[in-house]
Phi, psi and omega in degrees: 000132181266127179278130179260126180254009183284137175276139178272141180180186180268146176275164180299322180297316179298318180294318179297322179296317178297318179296318179296317179298315178297322177297318178295316178298318178296321179295332178279327187274319187303314179299323180290327178291315179293325177294319179295324178294317178296317178298320180295320178295321179294317178297320179295321178293322177297317179296319178296321177298320177296320178296319179296318178298320177296318179298318180294318179298314179296319179300315181293327179290320184243054185309113184283136169041052176070021179290170179264137180296146178274129183292139175245028175281157178301138179135179182293147176270126182291147179296333177297328177296318178292322178299322179294320178296318181292315181297326181280354177086015179281336181200177174245172180300320181292337180290336184254010178294142177281114185283339180276323181233086187294338178281351173248075195313303189233054178258104180230151182226142169277129175215119177051045176078008179238153172259122181234150178287145177240134181289000000 
């Protein structure tokens, strides 16, 4: 009987093949994950815009104490409009943050009857 002293294990080629396969799979998965994250942020910003439009509509319907109605014409929403919403208790500062561009805290625009974030 011949004694075998060889250690069992993987060869360098086998390990390299596994690493290449994992690299290819990662290259296929990573773009779809980042795309899904961007889509989720856009959807969240759209939902936030709808909430802001609802707050403005309610504010205009029940105009508190001789306040001025907030304009819903196309264009940028003035920061004073947000201050009026906050003062009336319709929202907080964090409610109007721009989720797509966090360094542009409260930049929102009316466009075609929708409130959208502006960079």
